[in-house]
N, C-alpha and C positions, 0 to 999 in steps of 0.2 A: 521472536519467542512466542510460543503459544502456551497458555496456561494449561498444565496437565489436567486431564479430566477429573482426577481425584481431588484437585485443588479448586475446582469451580465453586462458586458460592452456591448455597442450597437452591436459590431460585433458578439460577442458570442451569443447574443439574437437572431440576425438575422439568424446565422447559425443553431441554435437550431430549430427555426421556420421552416426554409427550410428543414432540415433533417426530422422534423416531418411531414411536408407536403408531402414528398416523401414516407411516410408510415412506417418509421422506428420507432419501439417501443421505449418508454422512460421509464427508471427505476430510482427510487430514490437511489437505492443501487446496484452498479454494482457488488458487492460481493454476492448478493443474489442468491440462486439456480435458475437456468434458466434465469437469467438476461442477455439479449443480446440487443444490440442496443445502445441508446443514454443515457448518464448519466453524471452528473457533477462530476468531480474528487474531492476527499477528500483532503483537505489541513490541515496542522498542523500549528497553530500559537502560539507564545508565546510572551507576552508583545506587541501585535498588529503587530508583524512581522512574516512573513512566515519562517518556519525552516524546514530543511531537516530531513529525517527519522533517520539519525544517531544522530543528536542532540536531536530529540524529544524522542527517545526510548532507544538508546544504551548508550549514555553518562550518563543519570540518573541511569542506571542499572549496569554500569561498575564495581562498587565495590561490587556487590552482591557475597556472598560466593558460591552460586549455579550457577554461570556464568563463563564460560571460553571462551575467545575470541581468536581465532586462524585465522591467514591469510593463503591464499594459500591452502585452503582445499576444497575438493570436497565432498559435502554431498550426500550420497547414499540414506539414508532413514531418515525420521523424526520418532522418536520413540514416540508412543502415548499410553496413558492409557485413553481410551474413547476420550474425547475432550481435554485432558490435555497433553501438551508436556512434555515428560520426558527427551528428549535429542536427539542427532542425531548420526547416524552411518556414519563415514567418510571413504573415499577411500584414498589409498596411491597415492599421486600425485607426479611425479618427479618434482623437484625444477628446474625451468629454470632461468638461469642467463644471 
């Protein structure tokens, strides 16, 4: 969810106007191809409160049979089938204690 322009706090609205006045382009979706410049950040809310990515996406999926969570791993490549993610290739990372 992105906060609607009319609901931005006064400072955010003033900064947005000043940046636009300097000629910086504005985009509704900063993930869109070619989108550079000013954009509102996407936030995730549950029960009216902002939550982080871990709680929004990972915790609900934690018990899926097709998901393995590993720490201290370096991902070399995301394995795709078209736009569908099949998995990741990881690199051996020396454990630092």
